[in-house]
Backbone as JSON Lines, residues from 0, in Angstrom:
{"i":0,"aa":"M","n":[12.68,169.44,85.3],"ca":[13.35,170.64,84.86],"c":[12.8,171.05,83.5]}
{"i":1,"aa":"S","n":[12.7,172.32,83.28],"ca":[12.25,172.84,82.0],"c":[13.34,172.59,80.96]}
{"i":2,"aa":"R","n":[12.96,172.08,79.8],"ca":[13.96,171.82,78.76],"c":[14.57,173.11,78.25]}
{"i":3,"aa":"I","n":[13.77,174.16,78.19],"ca":[14.29,175.44,77.72],"c":[14.94,176.2,78.87]}
{"i":4,"aa":"G","n":[14.3,176.22,80.03],"ca":[14.79,177.0,81.16],"c":[16.14,176.56,81.69]}
{"i":5,"aa":"K","n":[16.47,175.28,81.56],"ca":[17.74,174.8,82.12],"c":[18.94,175.1,81.24]}
{"i":6,"aa":"L","n":[18.72,175.49,79.98],"ca":[19.83,175.78,79.08],"c":[20.51,177.09,79.48]}
{"i":7,"aa":"P","n":[21.84,177.11,79.58],"ca":[22.53,178.36,79.9],"c":[22.56,179.28,78.68]}
{"i":8,"aa":"I","n":[22.66,180.58,78.94],"ca":[22.75,181.58,77.88],"c":[24.19,182.07,77.84]}
{"i":9,"aa":"N","n":[24.86,181.92,76.72],"ca":[26.22,182.41,76.56],"c":[26.2,183.91,76.3]}
{"i":10,"aa":"I","n":[27.07,184.64,76.97],"ca":[27.17,186.09,76.78],"c":[28.3,186.36,75.79]}
{"i":11,"aa":"P","n":[27.99,186.89,74.59],"ca":[29.04,187.15,73.6],"c":[29.91,188.34,74.02]}
{"i":12,"aa":"A","n":[31.06,188.46,73.39],"ca":[31.97,189.58,73.68],"c":[31.3,190.89,73.3]}
{"i":13,"aa":"G","n":[31.49,191.9,74.12],"ca":[30.9,193.21,73.85],"c":[29.52,193.4,74.44]}
{"i":14,"aa":"V","n":[29.01,192.39,75.14],"ca":[27.69,192.49,75.76],"c":[27.88,192.5,77.27]}
{"i":15,"aa":"D","n":[27.24,193.46,77.94],"ca":[27.34,193.59,79.38],"c":[25.97,193.29,80.0]}
{"i":16,"aa":"V","n":[25.92,192.32,80.92],"ca":[24.68,191.92,81.58],"c":[24.8,192.23,83.06]}
{"i":17,"aa":"S","n":[23.78,192.9,83.61],"ca":[23.79,193.2,85.04],"c":[22.42,192.9,85.63]}
{"i":18,"aa":"L","n":[22.43,192.58,86.93],"ca":[21.2,192.25,87.65],"c":[21.08,193.19,88.84]}
{"i":19,"aa":"S","n":[19.97,193.92,88.93],"ca":[19.78,194.82,90.06],"c":[19.12,194.07,91.22]}
{"i":20,"aa":"E","n":[19.03,194.74,92.37],"ca":[18.5,194.1,93.56],"c":[17.01,193.79,93.46]}
{"i":21,"aa":"D","n":[16.27,194.56,92.66],"ca":[14.83,194.29,92.52],"c":[14.54,193.37,91.33]}
{"i":22,"aa":"N","n":[15.51,192.48,91.0],"ca":[15.35,191.45,89.98],"c":[15.09,192.01,88.58]}
{"i":23,"aa":"V","n":[15.8,193.05,88.19],"ca":[15.7,193.61,86.85],"c":[17.01,193.31,86.12]}
{"i":24,"aa":"V","n":[16.91,192.6,84.99],"ca":[18.07,192.26,84.19],"c":[18.26,193.35,83.13]}
{"i":25,"aa":"T","n":[19.47,193.89,83.05],"ca":[19.8,194.92,82.06],"c":[20.9,194.37,81.15]}
{"i":26,"aa":"V","n":[20.65,194.43,79.84],"ca":[21.61,193.94,78.86],"c":[22.0,195.11,77.96]}
{"i":27,"aa":"K","n":[23.31,195.37,77.87],"ca":[23.82,196.46,77.04],"c":[24.76,195.87,75.99]}
{"i":28,"aa":"G","n":[24.62,196.37,74.77],"ca":[25.48,195.91,73.69],"c":[25.68,197.0,72.67]}
{"i":29,"aa":"K","n":[26.3,196.65,71.54],"ca":[26.61,197.65,70.52],"c":[25.36,198.21,69.85]}
{"i":30,"aa":"L","n":[24.24,197.47,69.86],"ca":[23.02,197.92,69.18],"c":[22.04,198.63,70.11]}
{"i":31,"aa":"G","n":[22.24,198.56,71.42],"ca":[21.33,199.25,72.33],"c":[21.32,198.63,73.71]}
{"i":32,"aa":"E","n":[20.29,198.99,74.47],"ca":[20.15,198.53,75.85],"c":[18.71,198.08,76.08]}
{"i":33,"aa":"L","n":[18.53,196.94,76.75],"ca":[17.21,196.4,77.05],"c":[17.14,196.01,78.52]}
{"i":34,"aa":"T","n":[15.95,196.16,79.12],"ca":[15.74,195.74,80.5],"c":[14.52,194.85,80.58]}
{"i":35,"aa":"Q","n":[14.54,193.93,81.56],"ca":[13.42,193.02,81.78],"c":[13.3,192.71,83.26]}
{"i":36,"aa":"K","n":[12.11,192.94,83.83],"ca":[11.87,192.58,85.22],"c":[11.57,191.09,85.29]}
{"i":37,"aa":"V","n":[12.24,190.39,86.19],"ca":[12.09,188.94,86.32],"c":[11.28,188.65,87.58]}
{"i":38,"aa":"D","n":[10.4,187.67,87.5],"ca":[9.57,187.26,88.63],"c":[10.45,186.84,89.8]}
{"i":39,"aa":"P","n":[10.06,187.17,91.05],"ca":[10.89,186.79,92.21],"c":[11.07,185.28,92.39]}
{"i":40,"aa":"A","n":[10.19,184.47,91.81],"ca":[10.31,183.01,91.93],"c":[11.47,182.46,91.09]}
{"i":41,"aa":"I","n":[12.0,183.25,90.18],"ca":[13.09,182.83,89.31],"c":[14.36,183.56,89.75]}
{"i":42,"aa":"T","n":[15.42,182.81,90.01],"ca":[16.7,183.42,90.37],"c":[17.62,183.39,89.16]}
{"i":43,"aa":"V","n":[18.27,184.53,88.92],"ca":[19.16,184.69,87.78],"c":[20.59,184.71,88.29]}
{"i":44,"aa":"N","n":[21.45,183.84,87.73],"ca":[22.87,183.8,88.09],"c":[23.7,184.18,86.87]}
{"i":45,"aa":"I","n":[24.6,185.16,87.07],"ca":[25.49,185.59,86.01],"c":[26.91,185.27,86.44]}
{"i":46,"aa":"E","n":[27.56,184.32,85.75],"ca":[28.93,183.96,86.1],"c":[29.65,183.36,84.9]}
{"i":47,"aa":"E","n":[30.93,183.67,84.77],"ca":[31.82,183.1,83.77],"c":[31.28,183.19,82.34]}
{"i":48,"aa":"G","n":[30.71,184.32,81.98],"ca":[30.23,184.51,80.62],"c":[28.97,183.75,80.29]}
{"i":49,"aa":"Q","n":[28.23,183.32,81.32],"ca":[26.97,182.61,81.09],"c":[25.91,183.09,82.07]}
{"i":50,"aa":"I","n":[24.66,183.0,81.61],"ca":[23.52,183.31,82.47],"c":[22.73,182.02,82.65]}
{"i":51,"aa":"S","n":[22.41,181.7,83.9],"ca":[21.57,180.52,84.15],"c":[20.41,180.94,85.06]}
{"i":52,"aa":"L","n":[19.29,180.24,84.91],"ca":[18.1,180.56,85.69],"c":[17.65,179.32,86.45]}
{"i":53,"aa":"Q","n":[17.24,179.52,87.7],"ca":[16.66,178.46,88.52],"c":[15.31,178.92,89.04]}
{"i":54,"aa":"R","n":[14.42,177.94,89.27],"ca":[13.1,178.29,89.8],"c":[12.99,177.83,91.24]}
{"i":55,"aa":"A","n":[12.05,178.44,91.97],"ca":[11.91,178.18,93.4],"c":[11.28,176.81,93.66]}
{"i":56,"aa":"S","n":[10.29,176.42,92.87],"ca":[9.61,175.14,93.1],"c":[9.18,174.54,91.76]}
{"i":57,"aa":"D","n":[8.52,173.38,91.83],"ca":[8.04,172.73,90.61],"c":[6.56,172.98,90.36]}
{"i":58,"aa":"S","n":[6.01,174.07,90.9],"ca":[4.6,174.39,90.64],"c":[4.45,174.75,89.16]}
{"i":59,"aa":"P","n":[3.28,174.51,88.58],"ca":[3.09,174.8,87.16],"c":[3.38,176.26,86.8]}
{"i":60,"aa":"D","n":[3.05,177.19,87.71],"ca":[3.29,178.6,87.45],"c":[4.8,178.88,87.37]}
{"i":61,"aa":"H","n":[5.57,178.33,88.3],"ca":[7.01,178.55,88.31],"c":[7.68,177.86,87.12]}
{"i":62,"aa":"R","n":[7.18,176.68,86.74],"ca":[7.75,175.97,85.6],"c":[7.56,176.75,84.31]}
{"i":63,"aa":"S","n":[6.37,177.33,84.13],"ca":[6.11,178.09,82.9],"c":[6.95,179.37,82.85]}
{"i":64,"aa":"K","n":[7.12,180.02,83.99],"ca":[7.91,181.25,84.02],"c":[9.4,180.97,83.84]}
{"i":65,"aa":"H","n":[9.85,179.8,84.2],"ca":[11.26,179.43,84.06],"c":[11.68,179.51,82.59]}
{"i":66,"aa":"G","n":[10.95,178.85,81.72],"ca":[11.26,178.87,80.3],"c":[11.0,180.23,79.66]}
{"i":67,"aa":"L","n":[9.94,180.91,80.14],"ca":[9.6,182.23,79.59],"c":[10.74,183.23,79.8]}
{"i":68,"aa":"Y","n":[11.21,183.36,81.03],"ca":[12.24,184.35,81.31],"c":[13.58,183.98,80.68]}
{"i":69,"aa":"R","n":[13.86,182.69,80.55],"ca":[15.08,182.28,79.86],"c":[15.03,182.71,78.41]}
{"i":70,"aa":"S","n":[13.88,182.53,77.75],"ca":[13.73,182.93,76.36],"c":[13.8,184.45,76.2]}
{"i":71,"aa":"L","n":[13.17,185.17,77.1],"ca":[13.19,186.63,77.02],"c":[14.61,187.18,77.17]}
{"i":72,"aa":"I","n":[15.36,186.64,78.13],"ca":[16.73,187.11,78.35],"c":[17.62,186.7,77.17]}
{"i":73,"aa":"A","n":[17.43,185.5,76.64],"ca":[18.22,185.06,75.47],"c":[17.95,185.96,74.27]}
{"i":74,"aa":"N","n":[16.69,186.36,74.07],"ca":[16.35,187.26,72.98],"c":[16.96,188.64,73.19]}
{"i":75,"aa":"M","n":[17.05,189.09,74.44],"ca":[17.67,190.39,74.72],"c":[19.16,190.34,74.38]}
{"i":76,"aa":"V","n":[19.83,189.25,74.77],"ca":[21.27,189.12,74.5],"c":[21.51,189.06,73.0]}
{"i":77,"aa":"Q","n":[20.71,188.29,72.28],"ca":[20.88,188.2,70.83],"c":[20.55,189.53,70.15]}
{"i":78,"aa":"G","n":[19.54,190.24,70.66],"ca":[19.13,191.51,70.06],"c":[20.19,192.58,70.15]}
{"i":79,"aa":"V","n":[20.82,192.74,71.33],"ca":[21.81,193.81,71.47],"c":[23.14,193.46,70.8]}
{"i":80,"aa":"S","n":[23.37,192.18,70.5],"ca":[24.62,191.81,69.84],"c":[24.45,191.68,68.32]}
{"i":81,"aa":"E","n":[23.36,191.06,67.85],"ca":[23.17,190.83,66.42],"c":[21.99,191.61,65.84]}
{"i":82,"aa":"G","n":[20.9,191.72,66.58],"ca":[19.7,192.38,66.1],"c":[18.76,191.39,65.41]}
{"i":83,"aa":"F","n":[17.57,191.84,65.12],"ca":[16.55,191.02,64.47],"c":[16.04,191.74,63.23]}
{"i":84,"aa":"T","n":[15.6,190.96,62.24],"ca":[15.1,191.52,60.99],"c":[13.82,190.8,60.59]}
{"i":85,"aa":"V","n":[12.82,191.58,60.14],"ca":[11.58,191.04,59.61],"c":[11.4,191.62,58.21]}
{"i":86,"aa":"V","n":[11.13,190.74,57.24],"ca":[10.93,191.18,55.85],"c":[9.49,190.88,55.45]}
{"i":87,"aa":"Q","n":[8.82,191.91,54.92],"ca":[7.43,191.77,54.47],"c":[7.32,192.17,53.0]}
{"i":88,"aa":"E","n":[6.42,191.52,52.29],"ca":[6.17,191.84,50.88],"c":[4.78,192.41,50.74]}
{"i":89,"aa":"V","n":[4.65,193.42,49.88],"ca":[3.35,194.03,49.58],"c":[2.93,193.5,48.22]}
{"i":90,"aa":"V","n":[1.92,192.62,48.19],"ca":[1.5,191.94,46.97],"c":[0.18,192.52,46.5]}
{"i":91,"aa":"G","n":[0.13,192.97,45.26],"ca":[-1.11,193.49,44.69],"c":[-0.81,194.51,43.61]}
{"i":92,"aa":"V","n":[-1.67,194.58,42.6],"ca":[-1.48,195.52,41.5],"c":[-1.71,196.93,42.03]}
{"i":93,"aa":"G","n":[-0.71,197.78,41.84],"ca":[-0.83,199.17,42.27],"c":[-0.48,199.39,43.74]}
{"i":94,"aa":"Y","n":[-0.15,198.35,44.48],"ca":[0.24,198.51,45.88],"c":[1.69,199.0,45.92]}
{"i":95,"aa":"K","n":[1.93,200.02,46.74],"ca":[3.27,200.6,46.83],"c":[3.64,200.81,48.28]}
{"i":96,"aa":"A","n":[4.93,200.89,48.55],"ca":[5.43,201.21,49.88],"c":[6.71,202.01,49.74]}
{"i":97,"aa":"E","n":[6.83,203.09,50.51],"ca":[8.07,203.85,50.51],"c":[8.28,204.44,51.9]}
{"i":98,"aa":"S","n":[9.53,204.48,52.32],"ca":[9.85,204.98,53.65],"c":[10.45,206.37,53.54]}
{"i":99,"aa":"K","n":[9.98,207.25,54.43],"ca":[10.49,208.61,54.52],"c":[10.9,208.81,55.97]}
{"i":100,"aa":"G","n":[12.15,208.46,56.29],"ca":[12.59,208.53,57.68],"c":[11.92,207.43,58.49]}
{"i":101,"aa":"Q","n":[11.2,207.81,59.53],"ca":[10.48,206.84,60.36],"c":[9.01,206.72,59.98]}
{"i":102,"aa":"V","n":[8.63,207.28,58.83],"ca":[7.25,207.19,58.34],"c":[7.22,206.27,57.14]}
{"i":103,"aa":"L","n":[6.33,205.29,57.19],"ca":[6.15,204.35,56.08],"c":[4.86,204.74,55.37]}
{"i":104,"aa":"E","n":[4.98,205.14,54.09],"ca":[3.82,205.53,53.31],"c":[3.47,204.41,52.35]}
{"i":105,"aa":"M","n":[2.23,203.91,52.45],"ca":[1.82,202.77,51.64],"c":[0.53,203.08,50.87]}
{"i":106,"aa":"S","n":[0.49,202.63,49.65],"ca":[-0.71,202.69,48.84],"c":[-1.24,201.27,48.77]}
{"i":107,"aa":"L","n":[-2.38,201.01,49.45],"ca":[-2.87,199.64,49.61],"c":[-4.27,199.43,49.02]}
{"i":108,"aa":"G","n":[-4.64,200.25,48.03],"ca":[-5.93,200.06,47.39],"c":[-7.06,200.81,48.07]}
{"i":109,"aa":"F","n":[-6.75,201.61,49.07],"ca":[-7.77,202.44,49.71],"c":[-7.86,203.76,48.94]}
{"i":110,"aa":"S","n":[-8.82,204.62,49.29],"ca":[-8.97,205.9,48.61],"c":[-7.85,206.87,48.96]}
{"i":111,"aa":"H","n":[-7.07,206.56,49.98],"ca":[-5.98,207.44,50.41],"c":[-4.77,206.58,50.78]}
{"i":112,"aa":"N","n":[-3.6,207.19,50.8],"ca":[-2.39,206.48,51.22],"c":[-2.4,206.31,52.74]}
{"i":113,"aa":"V","n":[-1.84,205.22,53.19],"ca":[-1.76,204.94,54.62],"c":[-0.38,205.37,55.1]}
{"i":114,"aa":"M","n":[-0.35,206.24,56.11],"ca":[0.91,206.69,56.71],"c":[1.07,205.97,58.04]}
{"i":115,"aa":"F","n":[2.17,205.24,58.21],"ca":[2.42,204.48,59.43],"c":[3.71,204.99,60.06]}
{"i":116,"aa":"V","n":[3.62,205.52,61.29],"ca":[4.8,206.03,61.98],"c":[5.43,204.89,62.76]}
{"i":117,"aa":"V","n":[6.69,204.61,62.45],"ca":[7.42,203.5,63.07],"c":[8.17,204.04,64.29]}
{"i":118,"aa":"P","n":[8.17,203.31,65.43],"ca":[8.92,203.78,66.61],"c":[10.41,203.96,66.3]}
{"i":119,"aa":"D","n":[11.07,204.8,67.1],"ca":[12.47,205.13,66.87],"c":[13.4,203.93,67.0]}
{"i":120,"aa":"E","n":[13.03,202.93,67.82],"ca":[13.89,201.76,68.04],"c":[13.92,200.84,66.82]}
{"i":121,"aa":"V","n":[12.96,201.0,65.92],"ca":[12.86,200.13,64.74],"c":[13.27,200.92,63.5]}
{"i":122,"aa":"K","n":[14.18,200.37,62.73],"ca":[14.59,201.0,61.47],"c":[13.78,200.38,60.34]}
{"i":123,"aa":"V","n":[13.24,201.22,59.47],"ca":[12.4,200.74,58.38],"c":[13.04,201.11,57.04]}
{"i":124,"aa":"E","n":[12.92,200.19,56.09],"ca":[13.43,200.42,54.73],"c":[12.47,199.77,53.76]}
{"i":125,"aa":"A","n":[12.04,200.54,52.77],"ca":[11.13,200.01,51.74],"c":[11.84,200.08,50.39]}
{"i":126,"aa":"V","n":[11.88,198.96,49.69],"ca":[12.55,198.87,48.39],"c":[11.53,198.42,47.35]}
{"i":127,"aa":"T","n":[11.49,199.15,46.24],"ca":[10.6,198.78,45.14],"c":[11.45,198.6,43.89]}
{"i":128,"aa":"E","n":[11.48,197.38,43.39],"ca":[12.18,197.1,42.14],"c":[11.15,196.93,41.03]}
{"i":129,"aa":"K","n":[11.56,197.24,39.82],"ca":[10.65,197.14,38.69],"c":[10.23,195.69,38.48]}
{"i":130,"aa":"R","n":[8.95,195.47,38.28],"ca":[8.34,194.17,38.04],"c":[8.44,193.21,39.22]}
{"i":131,"aa":"K","n":[8.65,193.74,40.43],"ca":[8.67,192.92,41.65],"c":[7.81,193.59,42.71]}
{"i":132,"aa":"N","n":[7.39,192.81,43.67],"ca":[6.6,193.35,44.77],"c":[7.46,194.24,45.66]}
{"i":133,"aa":"P","n":[6.89,195.35,46.17],"ca":[7.63,196.16,47.14],"c":[7.97,195.34,48.39]}
{"i":134,"aa":"V","n":[9.15,195.57,48.93],"ca":[9.62,194.83,50.1],"c":[9.87,195.81,51.23]}
{"i":135,"aa":"I","n":[9.3,195.52,52.42],"ca":[9.51,196.32,53.61],"c":[10.42,195.54,54.54]}
{"i":136,"aa":"T","n":[11.54,196.14,54.95],"ca":[12.49,195.49,55.85],"c":[12.52,196.26,57.17]}
{"i":137,"aa":"L","n":[12.23,195.57,58.26],"ca":[12.25,196.17,59.6],"c":[13.38,195.54,60.39]}
{"i":138,"aa":"T","n":[14.21,196.35,61.03],"ca":[15.29,195.84,61.87],"c":[15.26,196.54,63.22]}
{"i":139,"aa":"S","n":[15.57,195.78,64.28],"ca":[15.6,196.34,65.63],"c":[16.37,195.41,66.55]}
{"i":140,"aa":"H","n":[16.72,195.92,67.72],"ca":[17.36,195.09,68.74],"c":[16.32,194.53,69.7]}
{"i":141,"aa":"D","n":[15.09,195.04,69.66],"ca":[14.01,194.6,70.55],"c":[13.06,193.69,69.77]}
{"i":142,"aa":"K","n":[13.14,192.38,70.01],"ca":[12.35,191.41,69.25],"c":[10.85,191.59,69.49]}
{"i":143,"aa":"Q","n":[10.46,191.9,70.71],"ca":[9.05,192.06,71.04],"c":[8.44,193.25,70.31]}
{"i":144,"aa":"L","n":[9.11,194.39,70.34],"ca":[8.63,195.58,69.65],"c":[8.61,195.37,68.14]}
{"i":145,"aa":"L","n":[9.63,194.71,67.61],"ca":[9.72,194.44,66.18],"c":[8.53,193.6,65.71]}
{"i":146,"aa":"G","n":[8.21,192.55,66.45],"ca":[7.08,191.7,66.09],"c":[5.75,192.44,66.17]}
{"i":147,"aa":"Q","n":[5.63,193.33,67.15],"ca":[4.41,194.1,67.32],"c":[4.22,195.07,66.15]}
{"i":148,"aa":"V","n":[5.29,195.75,65.74],"ca":[5.21,196.69,64.61],"c":[4.92,195.93,63.32]}
{"i":149,"aa":"A","n":[5.58,194.79,63.11],"ca":[5.35,194.0,61.89],"c":[3.91,193.5,61.82]}
{"i":150,"aa":"A","n":[3.35,193.08,62.94],"ca":[1.97,192.61,62.96],"c":[0.99,193.76,62.69]}
{"i":151,"aa":"K","n":[1.3,194.94,63.2],"ca":[0.44,196.1,62.97],"c":[0.45,196.49,61.49]}
{"i":152,"aa":"I","n":[1.64,196.46,60.86],"ca":[1.73,196.78,59.43],"c":[0.95,195.75,58.62]}
{"i":153,"aa":"R","n":[1.08,194.47,58.96],"ca":[0.37,193.41,58.25],"c":[-1.14,193.56,58.41]}
{"i":154,"aa":"S","n":[-1.59,194.03,59.58],"ca":[-3.03,194.16,59.83],"c":[-3.67,195.28,59.0]}
{"i":155,"aa":"L","n":[-2.87,196.18,58.41],"ca":[-3.43,197.23,57.57],"c":[-4.08,196.65,56.31]}
{"i":156,"aa":"R","n":[-3.51,195.58,55.77],"ca":[-4.09,194.88,54.61],"c":[-3.61,193.44,54.65]}
{"i":157,"aa":"P","n":[-4.26,192.58,55.48],"ca":[-3.84,191.18,55.53],"c":[-4.1,190.48,54.2]}
{"i":158,"aa":"P","n":[-3.33,189.44,53.88],"ca":[-3.53,188.75,52.61],"c":[-4.91,188.11,52.53]}
{"i":159,"aa":"E","n":[-5.58,188.33,51.41],"ca":[-6.9,187.73,51.24],"c":[-6.75,186.35,50.6]}
{"i":160,"aa":"P","n":[-7.68,185.42,50.86],"ca":[-7.47,184.02,50.48],"c":[-7.72,183.67,49.02]}
{"i":161,"aa":"Y","n":[-8.24,184.61,48.2],"ca":[-8.56,184.25,46.82],"c":[-7.43,184.58,45.85]}
{"i":162,"aa":"K","n":[-6.92,185.8,45.89],"ca":[-5.81,186.18,45.01],"c":[-4.5,186.31,45.76]}
{"i":163,"aa":"G","n":[-4.56,186.41,47.07],"ca":[-3.34,186.54,47.87],"c":[-2.84,187.97,47.98]}
{"i":164,"aa":"K","n":[-3.69,188.96,47.62],"ca":[-3.28,190.36,47.7],"c":[-3.21,190.8,49.16]}
{"i":165,"aa":"G","n":[-2.21,191.61,49.48],"ca":[-2.08,192.15,50.82],"c":[-0.63,192.16,51.26]}
{"i":166,"aa":"I","n":[-0.42,192.41,52.55],"ca":[0.93,192.44,53.12],"c":[1.18,191.11,53.8]}
{"i":167,"aa":"R","n":[2.28,190.45,53.41],"ca":[2.61,189.15,54.01],"c":[4.08,189.11,54.39]}
{"i":168,"aa":"F","n":[4.4,188.21,55.31],"ca":[5.79,188.0,55.68],"c":[6.47,187.2,54.57]}
{"i":169,"aa":"R","n":[7.75,187.48,54.34],"ca":[8.48,186.74,53.3],"c":[8.56,185.27,53.71]}
{"i":170,"aa":"G","n":[8.19,184.4,52.78],"ca":[8.21,182.97,53.04],"c":[6.93,182.44,53.66]}
{"i":171,"aa":"E","n":[5.95,183.3,53.9],"ca":[4.7,182.87,54.51],"c":[3.88,182.07,53.5]}
{"i":172,"aa":"E","n":[3.37,180.92,53.93],"ca":[2.53,180.09,53.07],"c":[1.07,180.47,53.29]}
{"i":173,"aa":"L","n":[0.37,180.79,52.22],"ca":[-1.04,181.14,52.31],"c":[-1.9,180.0,51.81]}
{"i":174,"aa":"R","n":[-2.99,179.76,52.5],"ca":[-3.95,178.77,52.03],"c":[-4.94,179.48,51.14]}
{"i":175,"aa":"K","n":[-4.9,179.17,49.84],"ca":[-5.79,179.84,48.91],"c":[-7.08,179.04,48.76]}
{"i":176,"aa":"K","n":[-8.16,179.79,48.52],"ca":[-9.46,179.16,48.29],"c":[-9.77,179.18,46.81]}
{"i":177,"aa":"A","n":[-10.56,178.22,46.37],"ca":[-11.03,178.22,44.99],"c":[-12.16,179.22,44.87]}
{"i":178,"aa":"G","n":[-12.19,179.94,43.76],"ca":[-13.27,180.91,43.54],"c":[-14.54,180.21,43.1]}
{"i":179,"aa":"K","n":[-15.52,181.0,42.72],"ca":[-16.79,180.43,42.25],"c":[-16.57,179.73,40.92]}
{"i":180,"aa":"T","n":[-17.33,178.67,40.7],"ca":[-17.26,177.96,39.42],"c":[-18.63,178.04,38.75]}
{"i":181,"aa":"A","n":[-18.62,178.25,37.45],"ca":[-19.87,178.32,36.69],"c":[-20.36,176.9,36.42]}
{"i":182,"aa":"E","n":[-21.64,176.72,36.57],"ca":[-22.21,175.37,36.33],"c":[-22.84,175.28,34.98]}
């Protein structure tokens, strides 16, 4: 049995989970609605405030999908009830970030400002305090979309290994390199 796949998912109050005939799980909550198509080899059971998943056989393909779909459905339930947050810091002299609605405008050391349009499902907030690095906060109910947007923002100016300038996730450890030494 899969260690992750066999764990039941508790459905919190205020969350409605339904399963259609073509194996599509729909989760509705106070923060939004998410759907996920589940492989036919995995059966989804919804009963007594819990979701459990079983697989058809012990083939490697079915075993891997068992844990995958359990994690995806658990993330959907957590997303529509609590939501997810990603915090990024913009490190560098003269680097700035400010949000104007769903547009994130950043000054990252290029000859022009970078305008990044954030999808409607993701809320963006940029805070700049005096003598501190600008902080970008992304929140959404869709964990997959949130991670994709955060990775795209980070890819605009990834942290470089010598001074550490760039966009990084809060709490991210960077491996710094030693610069040149004069002999």
